[in-house]
C-alpha positions as CSV (number, residue, x, y, z in Angstrom):
1,M,-6.3,15.8,-17.6
2,Q,-3.5,14.3,-15.3
3,K,-3.7,12.7,-12.2
4,T,-7.1,11.8,-10.5
5,L,-7.1,11.0,-6.8
6,I,-7.8,7.4,-6.8
7,S,-9.8,7.4,-3.4
8,T,-12.1,9.8,-4.6
9,V,-15.8,8.3,-5.3
10,I,-17.7,11.4,-6.0
11,A,-18.8,10.6,-9.5
12,L,-19.7,6.9,-8.7
13,Q,-23.4,7.5,-8.7
14,L,-23.6,9.3,-11.9
15,A,-21.4,6.5,-13.6
16,P,-23.7,4.5,-16.0
17,A,-23.0,0.9,-14.7
18,W,-24.7,-2.0,-13.3
19,A,-24.8,-2.4,-9.7
20,E,-25.0,-6.1,-9.5
21,T,-22.2,-8.4,-11.3
22,L,-21.7,-12.2,-11.9
23,A,-18.2,-12.3,-10.6
24,P,-15.8,-15.2,-10.0
25,I,-16.4,-16.8,-6.8
26,V,-12.7,-16.4,-5.3
27,V,-11.8,-15.3,-2.3
28,T,-8.3,-13.7,-3.0
29,K,-5.8,-12.3,-1.1
30,S,-5.7,-8.5,-0.8
31,A,-3.5,-5.6,0.5
32,P,-5.8,-2.9,0.5
33,L,-3.5,-0.3,1.9
34,L,-0.7,-1.3,-0.8
35,S,-3.1,-1.6,-4.0
36,T,-5.8,0.5,-5.1
37,S,-9.1,-0.6,-7.1
38,L,-11.3,2.3,-8.8
39,P,-14.4,2.1,-11.1
40,T,-13.0,3.0,-14.7
41,A,-16.3,5.1,-15.1
42,H,-14.3,7.8,-13.1
43,L,-11.8,7.9,-15.9
44,L,-13.9,8.1,-19.2
45,T,-15.0,11.8,-18.6
46,N,-12.4,12.8,-21.0
47,S,-11.4,14.1,-24.7
48,T,-9.7,11.0,-25.7
49,L,-10.7,7.3,-25.7
50,D,-7.0,6.1,-25.8
51,T,-6.7,3.9,-22.7
52,G,-3.0,4.6,-21.9
53,T,-4.0,8.4,-21.7
54,L,-6.8,7.7,-19.5
55,L,-4.7,5.5,-17.2
56,R,-2.4,8.5,-17.0
57,Q,-5.1,9.9,-14.5
58,L,-4.2,7.4,-11.9
59,N,-1.7,8.9,-9.1
60,G,1.7,7.2,-9.9
61,V,0.9,6.3,-13.3
62,D,2.3,8.5,-16.3
63,G,2.7,7.9,-19.9
64,S,4.8,8.4,-22.9
65,R,3.2,9.9,-26.0
66,M,4.4,9.1,-29.4
67,G,1.2,9.8,-31.1
68,G,-2.5,9.9,-30.4
69,H,-2.8,6.3,-30.0
70,G,-0.9,3.9,-27.6
71,I,0.4,6.2,-25.0
72,D,2.8,3.9,-23.0
73,P,2.1,3.5,-19.3
74,V,4.8,4.4,-17.0
75,I,4.8,3.5,-13.2
76,H,7.1,5.3,-10.7
77,G,9.6,6.1,-13.8
78,Q,9.8,2.4,-14.9
79,K,8.2,1.2,-17.9
80,D,8.1,-2.0,-20.9
81,G,9.2,-4.9,-19.3
82,R,9.1,-3.5,-15.5
83,V,5.2,-2.6,-16.0
84,R,2.6,-5.8,-16.1
85,I,-0.7,-5.1,-17.7
86,V,-3.3,-7.6,-17.5
87,L,-6.5,-7.6,-19.5
88,D,-9.3,-9.4,-17.4
89,G,-6.7,-12.0,-16.6
90,A,-4.9,-12.1,-20.0
91,E,-1.4,-10.7,-20.9
92,I,-0.9,-9.8,-24.7
93,A,2.7,-9.0,-25.8
94,S,3.5,-5.7,-27.6
95,G,4.0,-6.4,-31.4
96,C,6.1,-3.4,-31.8
97,P,9.6,-3.3,-30.7
98,N,9.4,0.3,-30.6
99,R,6.2,0.4,-28.6
100,M,3.7,1.6,-30.4
101,D,1.5,-0.7,-29.2
102,P,1.7,-1.5,-25.4
103,A,-1.0,-3.8,-24.0
104,T,-3.4,-1.1,-23.3
105,V,-3.9,-0.4,-27.0
106,Y,-5.9,-3.8,-27.2
107,A,-8.4,-2.5,-24.0
108,D,-11.3,-0.3,-24.7
109,L,-11.6,1.0,-21.1
110,D,-15.5,1.6,-21.6
111,T,-15.6,-2.3,-21.7
112,Y,-14.2,-3.0,-18.5
113,E,-15.6,-2.3,-15.0
114,T,-12.8,-1.9,-12.7
115,V,-9.0,-0.7,-12.7
116,N,-6.7,-2.1,-10.1
117,L,-3.1,-0.6,-9.4
118,A,-0.5,-2.3,-7.5
119,P,2.7,-0.2,-7.2
120,G,5.6,-2.4,-7.0
121,I,5.5,-5.8,-5.7
122,I,2.7,-6.6,-2.9
123,T,1.9,-10.3,-3.5
124,L,3.7,-13.4,-4.7
125,S,0.8,-15.2,-5.7
126,E,0.9,-13.1,-9.2
127,P,3.9,-13.3,-11.8
128,V,6.8,-10.8,-10.9
129,E,9.4,-11.2,-13.4
130,N,7.7,-8.4,-15.6
131,A,6.2,-6.4,-12.5
132,A,9.0,-4.6,-10.9
133,A,7.5,-1.1,-11.1
134,G,3.7,-2.6,-10.7
135,T,0.9,-3.9,-12.3
136,L,-2.2,-2.4,-13.9
137,S,-5.0,-4.8,-14.2
138,L,-8.4,-4.3,-16.0
139,V,-11.4,-6.4,-14.7
140,R,-14.7,-7.3,-16.6
141,K,-17.7,-8.6,-15.0
142,L,-20.9,-10.1,-16.3
143,P,-24.3,-8.5,-14.9
144,A,-26.1,-10.5,-12.4
145,K,-29.6,-9.1,-12.5
146,Q,-31.8,-11.2,-14.9
147,G,-33.1,-9.7,-18.2
148,I,-31.7,-7.8,-21.1
149,H,-29.4,-4.8,-20.3
150,G,-27.6,-2.4,-22.6
151,L,-25.2,0.6,-22.7
152,V,-24.7,2.8,-25.9
153,S,-22.8,6.0,-26.0
154,A,-21.4,8.4,-28.4
155,V,-18.4,10.9,-28.0
156,K,-17.3,14.0,-30.0
157,S,-14.3,16.1,-29.4
158,N,-11.3,17.9,-31.0
159,L,-9.4,14.8,-30.8
160,I,-12.2,12.3,-32.0
161,D,-14.3,12.5,-35.0
162,Y,-16.5,10.0,-33.3
163,G,-16.4,7.4,-30.9
164,V,-19.3,4.7,-30.7
165,S,-19.5,1.7,-28.4
166,T,-22.3,-0.7,-27.4
167,D,-22.4,-3.0,-24.8
168,L,-25.3,-5.6,-24.6
169,S,-25.9,-8.6,-21.9
170,A,-28.6,-11.1,-21.5
171,V,-28.7,-12.5,-18.0
172,G,-30.5,-16.1,-17.2
173,E,-31.2,-17.9,-13.6
174,Q,-27.6,-19.8,-14.4
175,G,-25.5,-17.8,-16.9
176,A,-24.9,-14.5,-18.8
177,I,-23.6,-13.6,-22.0
178,R,-22.2,-10.1,-22.8
179,L,-21.4,-8.7,-26.2
180,F,-19.4,-5.5,-26.9
181,V,-18.7,-3.3,-30.0
182,N,-16.3,-0.3,-30.1
183,R,-15.5,2.3,-33.2
184,T,-13.3,5.2,-32.9
185,K,-12.0,7.6,-35.6
186,A,-9.6,10.1,-34.3
187,Q,-8.3,12.8,-36.1
188,N,-4.7,14.9,-36.0
189,Y,-5.1,17.5,-33.5
190,Q,-3.5,21.0,-32.7
191,D,-1.4,21.6,-29.9
192,G,-1.3,24.9,-27.8
193,N,0.7,26.7,-30.4
194,G,-1.7,26.0,-33.0
195,D,0.5,23.2,-34.8
196,T,-0.9,20.5,-36.1
197,V,0.2,17.0,-34.3
198,K,-0.1,13.9,-36.9
199,A,-2.1,11.7,-34.4
200,S,-4.9,10.2,-36.6
201,Y,-6.2,6.4,-36.3
202,N,-9.0,4.1,-36.9
203,H,-9.7,1.6,-34.2
204,N,-12.5,-1.2,-34.2
205,S,-12.9,-3.8,-31.5
206,Y,-15.5,-6.4,-30.5
207,G,-15.7,-9.3,-28.2
208,L,-17.9,-11.9,-26.4
209,L,-17.9,-12.9,-22.7
210,A,-20.2,-15.9,-21.4
211,G,-20.4,-17.2,-18.1
212,W,-22.2,-20.1,-16.6
213,R,-22.8,-21.0,-13.0
214,P,-23.8,-24.5,-12.6
215,D,-24.1,-24.1,-8.6
216,A,-23.9,-21.4,-6.1
217,N,-20.3,-22.1,-5.8
218,S,-19.0,-22.2,-9.2
219,L,-18.5,-20.0,-12.1
220,L,-17.2,-21.2,-15.5
221,S,-16.7,-18.5,-17.9
222,V,-15.0,-17.9,-21.8
223,S,-14.4,-14.9,-23.7
224,A,-12.9,-14.1,-26.8
225,E,-12.2,-10.5,-28.6
226,R,-10.4,-8.8,-31.4
227,S,-9.0,-5.3,-31.4
228,R,-7.8,-3.5,-34.8
229,T,-6.4,-0.1,-35.3
230,E,-5.6,1.0,-38.9
231,D,-3.8,4.1,-40.2
232,A,-2.3,5.1,-37.3
233,R,0.3,7.9,-37.3
234,Y,3.1,8.7,-34.8
235,P,5.1,11.6,-35.2
236,G,7.2,10.6,-32.1
237,A,8.5,7.5,-34.3
238,K,10.5,7.3,-37.8
239,M,7.4,5.1,-38.9
240,D,3.8,5.0,-38.8
241,S,1.4,1.7,-38.5
242,P,-0.8,0.7,-41.2
243,Y,-2.4,-1.7,-38.8
244,T,-2.0,-3.5,-35.7
245,E,-4.2,-6.4,-34.5
246,G,-4.7,-8.2,-31.3
247,N,-6.7,-11.4,-30.5
248,I,-7.5,-12.7,-26.9
249,L,-9.0,-16.0,-26.0
250,R,-9.7,-16.8,-22.4
251,F,-11.2,-19.6,-20.2
252,R,-11.7,-19.6,-16.7
253,Y,-13.4,-21.7,-13.9
254,S,-13.5,-20.6,-10.0
255,R,-15.1,-22.6,-7.3
256,S,-15.6,-21.8,-3.6
257,Q,-16.2,-24.1,-0.7
258,V,-14.5,-27.1,-2.3
259,S,-13.8,-29.4,0.2
260,S,-13.0,-29.4,4.3
261,W,-9.3,-28.6,3.6
262,L,-9.7,-26.4,0.4
263,D,-11.5,-23.2,0.4
264,T,-11.4,-21.8,-3.3
265,L,-9.9,-22.9,-6.5
266,A,-9.4,-20.7,-9.5
267,A,-8.0,-22.0,-13.1
268,N,-7.3,-19.6,-15.8
269,L,-6.1,-20.3,-19.2
270,Y,-5.5,-17.7,-22.1
271,R,-4.0,-17.2,-25.3
272,S,-3.3,-13.7,-27.2
273,T,-2.0,-12.9,-30.5
274,V,-0.5,-9.8,-32.0
275,D,0.3,-9.0,-35.9
276,H,1.8,-5.4,-36.5
277,L,3.0,-3.6,-39.3
278,M,5.0,-0.3,-39.4
279,D,6.7,1.3,-42.2
280,N,8.2,4.7,-43.3
281,Y,6.4,5.3,-46.5
282,S,2.4,4.6,-46.2
283,F,1.9,8.4,-44.5
284,R,5.1,10.1,-45.0
285,P,7.8,10.8,-47.9
286,A,10.8,8.3,-47.9
287,V,13.9,8.0,-49.8
288,K,14.3,4.4,-48.7
289,K,11.6,2.3,-48.1
290,I,11.5,0.1,-45.0
291,R,8.8,-1.9,-43.4
292,I,8.9,-4.1,-40.3
293,P,6.3,-6.9,-40.0
294,T,6.1,-8.4,-36.5
295,D,3.9,-11.0,-34.9
296,T,3.8,-12.1,-30.9
297,S,1.9,-14.7,-29.1
298,T,1.5,-15.3,-25.6
299,T,0.0,-18.5,-23.8
300,G,-0.6,-18.4,-20.3
301,A,-2.2,-20.7,-17.4
302,S,-2.6,-20.8,-13.7
303,L,-4.0,-22.8,-11.0
304,K,-4.6,-20.8,-7.7
305,L,-5.7,-22.5,-4.3
306,T,-6.7,-21.2,-0.8
307,S,-6.9,-23.2,2.3
308,T,-7.0,-22.2,5.9
309,V,-5.2,-23.9,8.5
310,G,-6.0,-22.9,12.0
311,K,-5.7,-19.1,12.2
312,T,-3.6,-19.0,8.7
313,R,-4.5,-18.5,5.5
314,W,-2.7,-20.1,2.7
315,H,-2.5,-19.1,-0.8
316,Y,-0.7,-21.4,-3.3
317,G,-0.3,-22.7,-6.8
318,I,1.5,-22.8,-10.1
319,D,1.3,-20.8,-13.2
320,H,3.0,-20.7,-16.4
321,R,3.7,-18.3,-19.4
322,R,5.3,-18.5,-22.7
323,E,5.9,-15.4,-25.1
324,N,6.9,-15.8,-28.6
325,K,8.1,-12.6,-30.5
326,Y,9.3,-12.4,-34.1
327,A,10.1,-9.1,-36.2
328,K,12.0,-8.6,-39.4
329,S,13.4,-5.2,-40.9
330,Q,12.7,-5.4,-44.7
331,R,13.9,-3.0,-47.6
332,V,11.2,-2.4,-50.3
333,I,12.4,-2.2,-53.8
334,G,10.0,-1.9,-56.2
335,T,7.6,-5.0,-55.8
336,N,10.6,-7.0,-53.7
337,T,11.4,-7.1,-50.3
338,Y,14.5,-7.7,-48.7
339,V,15.2,-8.7,-44.9
340,K,17.9,-6.5,-43.7
341,S,17.8,-7.6,-39.9
342,Y,15.8,-10.0,-37.7
343,M,15.2,-7.8,-35.1
344,W,13.3,-10.3,-32.7
345,P,14.8,-13.4,-34.2
346,D,11.8,-15.7,-33.4
347,T,12.6,-15.5,-29.4
348,R,10.9,-17.8,-27.0
349,I,10.5,-16.8,-23.4
350,T,9.0,-19.6,-21.2
351,R,8.3,-19.3,-17.3
352,T,6.9,-21.9,-14.8
353,S,6.4,-21.1,-11.6
354,L,5.3,-22.2,-7.9
355,F,4.2,-19.9,-5.1
356,A,3.1,-20.0,-1.8
357,E,2.0,-17.0,0.7
358,A,0.5,-17.3,4.4
359,T,-1.3,-14.5,6.1
360,R,-2.1,-14.7,9.8
361,T,-3.7,-12.4,12.2
362,L,-2.0,-11.8,15.7
363,G,-4.1,-9.3,17.6
364,A,-4.1,-6.0,15.8
365,H,-1.3,-7.0,13.8
366,R,-1.4,-8.8,10.4
367,L,1.5,-10.7,8.9
368,T,2.2,-12.0,5.7
369,A,5.0,-14.0,4.2
370,G,5.3,-15.5,0.9
371,L,7.8,-17.4,-1.4
372,R,8.2,-17.7,-5.1
373,Y,10.3,-19.8,-7.5
374,D,10.4,-19.0,-11.4
375,L,11.9,-21.5,-13.9
376,M,12.9,-19.5,-16.6
377,D,13.8,-20.7,-20.3
378,Y,15.4,-18.1,-23.0
379,D,16.1,-19.0,-26.7
380,A,16.0,-17.4,-30.0
381,H,15.6,-19.4,-33.3
382,K,17.1,-17.2,-36.1
383,V,20.1,-15.7,-34.5
384,D,22.3,-17.6,-36.9
385,T,20.1,-17.0,-39.9
386,D,21.3,-14.5,-42.7
387,P,19.6,-11.6,-43.7
388,D,18.9,-11.5,-47.4
389,G,19.2,-7.6,-47.8
390,T,21.1,-5.6,-50.4
391,G,23.9,-5.0,-48.7
392,P,26.4,-6.9,-46.1
393,A,24.5,-7.6,-42.9
394,P,25.5,-9.6,-39.9
395,T,23.5,-12.3,-38.5
396,A,22.0,-11.7,-34.7
397,R,24.5,-13.3,-33.1
398,Q,27.2,-11.8,-35.1
399,L,25.9,-8.4,-34.4
400,Y,25.8,-9.3,-30.4
401,N,29.6,-10.4,-30.6
402,T,30.9,-7.5,-32.6
403,T,29.1,-5.0,-30.6
404,Y,29.7,-6.4,-27.3
405,K,33.0,-7.9,-26.1
406,I,31.3,-11.2,-25.2
407,T,30.4,-14.3,-27.0
408,A,26.7,-14.4,-27.1
409,D,25.0,-17.2,-25.3
410,T,21.4,-17.2,-26.8
411,Q,20.0,-20.2,-25.2
412,Q,19.7,-20.2,-21.2
413,N,17.4,-21.3,-18.5
414,E,17.7,-20.4,-14.7
415,G,16.0,-20.5,-11.6
416,N,15.0,-17.4,-9.8
417,A,13.6,-17.1,-6.0
418,S,11.4,-14.3,-4.7
419,L,10.6,-13.3,-1.2
420,L,8.1,-11.1,0.4
421,L,7.4,-10.2,4.0
422,R,4.6,-7.9,5.1
423,W,3.3,-6.3,8.4
424,Q,-0.3,-4.4,8.9
425,R,-1.9,-2.9,11.6
426,A,-4.6,-0.2,12.7
427,L,-3.2,3.0,14.7
428,G,-6.3,4.7,16.2
429,S,-7.9,5.9,12.9
430,W,-4.9,5.5,10.8
431,H,-4.0,2.3,9.1
432,L,-0.4,1.4,8.4
433,A,1.3,-1.4,5.9
434,V,4.8,-2.1,5.4
435,S,6.2,-4.3,3.0
436,A,9.6,-5.9,1.7
437,S,10.5,-8.0,-0.9
438,Q,13.4,-9.3,-2.8
439,T,12.3,-10.2,-6.4
440,P,13.7,-10.9,-10.2
441,R,13.1,-8.9,-13.5
442,I,14.1,-10.9,-16.4
443,P,15.6,-9.1,-19.5
444,D,12.7,-9.1,-22.0
445,A,12.9,-9.8,-25.5
446,T,14.1,-6.5,-26.9
447,E,16.9,-6.0,-24.2
448,R,18.1,-9.6,-24.6
449,Y,17.5,-10.4,-28.3
450,M,17.1,-7.1,-30.4
451,A,19.4,-7.2,-33.5
452,K,18.7,-4.2,-35.8
453,F,21.6,-3.7,-38.0
454,A,21.8,-0.1,-39.2
455,R,24.7,1.6,-40.9
456,D,24.5,4.6,-43.2
457,P,27.6,4.7,-45.5
458,L,26.7,8.2,-46.5
459,T,26.8,9.9,-43.0
460,Q,29.2,7.2,-41.8
461,T,26.6,6.7,-39.0
462,D,26.1,3.3,-37.3
463,Q,22.7,3.5,-35.6
464,S,22.3,-0.4,-34.8
465,W,20.1,-1.3,-32.0
466,V,21.6,-4.3,-30.3
467,G,20.1,-6.6,-27.4
468,N,22.4,-8.3,-24.9
469,P,22.0,-12.1,-24.7
470,N,24.6,-12.3,-21.7
471,L,22.5,-9.7,-19.5
472,K,22.1,-10.9,-15.9
473,T,18.5,-10.7,-14.4
474,E,17.7,-7.8,-12.2
475,Y,17.0,-8.3,-8.6
476,H,14.8,-5.6,-7.0
477,N,14.9,-5.3,-3.4
478,Q,11.9,-3.3,-2.4
479,I,10.4,-1.6,0.7
480,N,6.9,-0.3,0.6
481,I,5.2,1.8,3.2
482,S,1.6,2.9,3.2
483,L,-0.5,4.8,5.4
484,Q,-3.9,6.3,5.4
485,G,-6.1,8.0,7.9
486,H,-8.1,11.2,8.9
487,A,-6.2,14.3,9.8
488,L,-6.7,18.1,9.4
489,K,-10.3,17.5,8.4
490,G,-9.3,15.3,5.3
491,Y,-8.7,11.8,4.5
492,W,-5.1,11.1,3.6
493,Q,-3.1,8.3,1.6
494,A,0.7,8.3,1.5
495,H,2.7,5.4,-0.2
496,L,6.5,5.9,0.6
497,W,8.7,3.6,-1.4
498,A,12.3,2.4,-2.4
499,D,14.0,0.0,-4.7
500,W,17.5,-0.9,-4.7
501,V,18.4,-2.7,-8.0
502,N,21.2,-5.2,-8.5
503,D,22.2,-5.5,-12.3
504,Y,19.6,-2.9,-13.3
505,I,19.4,-3.3,-17.0
506,L,20.3,0.2,-18.6
507,K,19.5,1.2,-22.0
508,D,22.4,3.5,-23.3
509,W,24.5,4.7,-25.9
510,A,27.4,2.6,-27.0
511,R,29.5,5.2,-26.6
512,N,28.9,5.9,-23.1
513,Q,30.2,2.5,-22.2
514,P,33.5,2.0,-24.0
515,Q,34.6,-0.8,-21.5
516,T,32.0,-2.8,-22.7
517,V,31.6,-2.5,-26.5
518,H,33.7,-2.7,-29.2
519,P,34.3,0.8,-30.9
520,V,33.0,1.5,-34.3
521,A,35.3,1.6,-37.3
522,T,37.5,5.0,-37.4
523,G,35.7,7.8,-38.8
524,W,32.5,6.6,-37.9
525,N,29.9,8.1,-35.8
526,D,28.6,6.0,-33.2
527,K,24.8,6.0,-32.3
528,R,24.3,2.6,-31.4
529,I,21.8,1.6,-28.6
530,I,22.7,-1.1,-26.4
531,Y,21.9,-2.7,-23.0
532,I,24.2,-3.3,-19.9
533,N,23.8,-4.3,-16.3
534,K,24.6,-1.7,-13.6
535,N,23.4,-1.2,-10.1
536,A,20.7,1.4,-9.3
537,R,18.3,2.7,-6.9
538,L,14.8,4.4,-7.0
539,R,12.5,6.0,-4.5
540,G,9.6,8.3,-4.3
541,I,6.2,9.0,-2.7
542,D,2.8,9.1,-3.8
543,L,0.4,11.4,-1.6
544,S,-3.4,12.3,-1.8
545,A,-5.9,13.7,0.0
546,N,-9.6,14.7,0.3
547,W,-11.7,17.0,2.1
548,A,-15.7,17.1,2.1
549,L,-16.3,21.3,2.4
550,G,-20.0,21.1,2.6
551,W,-22.6,22.0,0.6
552,A,-22.0,19.1,-1.9
553,T,-18.5,20.1,-2.5
554,D,-15.2,18.2,-2.3
555,L,-11.5,19.2,-2.7
556,T,-9.0,16.7,-3.8
557,F,-5.1,16.8,-4.1
558,S,-2.6,14.2,-5.3
559,S,1.2,14.3,-6.3
560,T,3.8,11.7,-7.2
561,Y,7.6,12.2,-6.8
562,V,10.2,9.6,-8.2
563,Q,14.2,9.8,-7.8
564,G,16.3,7.4,-9.9
565,Y,20.1,7.0,-9.9
566,N,22.7,4.9,-11.5
567,D,25.1,4.3,-8.6
568,T,27.6,2.3,-11.1
569,D,28.4,5.1,-13.2
570,N,27.4,7.8,-10.9
571,R,24.6,9.7,-12.8
572,N,21.1,10.0,-13.0
573,L,18.8,7.7,-14.7
574,A,17.1,8.7,-17.7
575,G,13.2,8.8,-18.1
576,I,12.2,9.6,-14.5
577,P,9.3,12.1,-14.6
578,P,9.4,15.4,-12.6
579,L,7.2,16.1,-9.7
580,S,3.6,16.1,-10.8
581,G,-0.1,16.3,-9.4
582,E,-3.5,17.6,-9.5
583,I,-6.0,19.7,-7.4
584,M,-9.6,19.0,-8.2
585,L,-13.0,20.5,-6.8
586,T,-16.3,19.3,-7.8
587,H,-19.7,20.1,-6.9
588,Q,-22.8,18.1,-7.1
589,P,-26.0,19.8,-5.8
590,A,-28.4,17.5,-7.5
591,A,-28.4,15.5,-10.7
592,V,-25.5,17.4,-12.0
593,L,-21.9,17.3,-11.1
594,Y,-19.6,20.1,-12.0
595,G,-16.1,20.0,-12.0
596,A,-12.6,21.9,-12.0
597,R,-9.3,20.0,-12.1
598,I,-5.7,22.0,-12.1
599,N,-2.9,19.5,-13.4
600,W,0.7,20.2,-13.0
601,A,4.3,19.3,-13.2
602,T,7.4,21.1,-12.2
603,D,10.5,21.9,-14.0
604,K,12.5,18.6,-15.2
605,D,15.9,19.3,-13.9
606,A,17.5,16.3,-12.7
607,V,18.5,14.5,-16.1
608,D,21.0,12.1,-17.4
609,P,24.1,14.2,-18.1
610,L,25.3,11.6,-20.8
611,N,21.9,11.8,-22.4
612,A,20.7,8.0,-22.5
613,P,18.4,7.2,-25.3
614,D,15.3,7.9,-22.9
615,E,16.7,11.3,-21.8
616,N,14.6,14.3,-22.9
617,G,16.9,16.8,-21.2
618,K,15.6,19.7,-19.1
619,I,12.2,20.7,-19.8
620,P,9.9,23.7,-18.2
621,G,7.0,22.7,-15.9
622,W,3.5,23.4,-17.0
623,V,-0.1,24.0,-15.4
624,T,-3.3,23.2,-17.0
625,L,-7.0,23.4,-16.3
626,D,-10.1,21.1,-17.3
627,L,-13.4,21.9,-16.9
628,Y,-16.3,19.4,-16.9
629,A,-20.0,18.6,-16.2
630,D,-22.0,15.2,-15.9
631,W,-26.0,15.5,-16.2
632,R,-27.9,12.7,-15.5
633,L,-31.2,13.1,-17.2
634,N,-33.2,10.2,-15.5
635,A,-32.3,6.6,-14.9
636,H,-31.5,6.1,-18.7
637,W,-29.8,9.1,-20.1
638,Q,-26.4,10.9,-19.2
639,I,-24.9,13.7,-21.0
640,S,-21.3,14.6,-20.3
641,V,-19.3,17.9,-21.6
642,G,-16.3,19.5,-20.9
643,V,-13.0,21.1,-22.0
644,D,-9.3,19.7,-21.3
645,N,-6.7,22.3,-21.3
646,A,-8.9,25.0,-21.2
647,F,-6.4,27.9,-21.5
648,D,-4.7,26.3,-24.7
649,H,-1.4,26.0,-23.2
650,A,1.5,24.7,-25.4
651,Y,3.2,21.8,-23.2
652,A,4.9,18.4,-23.5
653,N,4.9,15.7,-21.1
654,Y,8.8,14.9,-19.9
655,L,8.0,11.6,-21.0
656,N,7.1,12.0,-24.8
657,R,8.9,10.7,-27.6
658,R,10.8,13.0,-29.9
659,T,9.5,13.7,-33.2
660,D,11.5,12.3,-36.3
661,P,14.4,14.3,-37.3
662,T,14.2,13.2,-40.8
663,Q,10.9,15.2,-41.1
664,G,12.3,18.3,-39.8
665,T,13.3,19.8,-36.4
666,S,13.4,17.2,-33.6
667,Y,11.1,18.2,-30.6
668,L,9.1,16.5,-27.7
669,V,5.6,15.7,-29.2
670,N,3.2,18.1,-27.4
671,E,0.0,17.3,-25.7
672,P,-3.6,18.4,-27.4
673,G,-4.3,22.1,-26.8
674,R,-7.8,23.0,-25.9
675,S,-10.0,20.2,-26.6
676,F,-14.0,20.2,-26.1
677,Y,-15.9,17.4,-26.1
678,A,-19.6,15.9,-25.6
679,K,-20.7,12.5,-24.5
680,V,-24.1,11.1,-24.5
681,S,-24.9,7.7,-22.8
682,A,-28.0,5.8,-22.9
683,K,-28.6,2.7,-20.5
684,F,-31.5,0.0,-20.6
């Protein structure tokens, strides 16, 4: 399964969800033509439960597969620190430097009611320093109808031994409490060639959400949750993960009709932590045993206010975020461990922001202007700490200085300003929105501070992975144009965008940038990974359409196209996916919905000629077919069955990782072959 037309609401009446919810009383600014909201129930009929895989169905969203768990979301060819992921108001930082655990690993999609996709920058009332490509936000709600409610489901597929989820709620006159528990045991799968892909893992999560409404205009809520994955195998990496655990605490308060001058108030406070371990010996043979324990923490707070002055609506406030990351590479000899490198040398990235945005309606026109200022602080506390490995290894600072032709400045602060202008209007049966913005994107902890020292004297190869403390902040100059309306007996949505990036942070091989880095020793092979500023441009289009054909039948189409170019070096950007999309036909005569979905991608030909680390080269296009049916037996029971990749096609997504060359021939991790699934849900 790949791209699902976001505007389609065919399966909504079949989705087992509560109709009423105890939602926060906050009137937020919206840009409906530039962002999209979809019930998560639309994405859950699938042979997998991995959230990153399920989010691939959104038009404009793709993902990079390293194994069966933790598919890393990509929006418009950009990922990592350019894609912001929000889990019910909280952010959680990946614990793995190699991205085994993007934020979606800590979110079970069936415990959320809504997924919001905002491609690019559409508002300055939300953080922008890690959202250049867009924001994926998952939203939970409490039921409003008084009484005891519950939803229990179980799923079995070729990818999953079993997946069981329980969601219980108790609702009173002034409040509600919700408890959710999930357990998944996933197995290795076979690709279309019949080859086994080692993608098994065990996943458990549980959480509690409570809300209290002291009066009709206020809502106070608290939540806590834990997610733990064990024994996760990653054929697209040189290591696997014995465990990764994430914890999130949230506190929120919202109030409407606060005073004569203050319409709404919303306060949000959260803290998230991750403990992660990966190694190269728990699930695969290794001559030299290496383990990498990591921990991260993220603390965030925001206060958002809205006021109306005349005919102008103001959104303004303050927010704060602090992210800490610590990772060390250790050599294991017998029962002893020795630090080889401080990969994340106890990094600290802190942001404090002020923002204001005004919207005014003038006849058929709606105008919005916004301003944001971010005060940034960067530091790393172990850049001068000596590793205690079995061989000579530099400190992080020494590695920066001997790799780049710089004197590393590891403690910095800066102020960054953002500007947004937007115009919206109705054009008959069509609606148009045009948005222009200039926003910063800061170097993340990996780009700025990574310090993995890796030299193999036997092969005389330097495979160090080195961040650049002197990187400049990217500045994204974006234009987004959205148009939607009726034509040719269908409903169309088009999103055109362009992004000119000053000081784009390029991940590259050191050998491609001899003017920036020091050469390796004579006779050594240079396979160092570095980061350097360039100028770049990206552009693309998302297109979707829906036709009601009659006889309870609907046809939908969606596609996404992206281009990316490094203007400084005159080469294509790596990691830009090819043209892709889907065609879906659904028929719902009564209580049963039948569906067929064709997923496709064209050949990938426009590649980086210098083969940057994220470049997978030219690969052929592919087409797959999914078939599914949802049957609501009565008001309480529902059965879903289907088969993904019905013709057992062997293929790999262009963005997928390559297998570990030390375990045999290196190739892209293939997507699953033919996968049958069945799901039973009971609601009370």
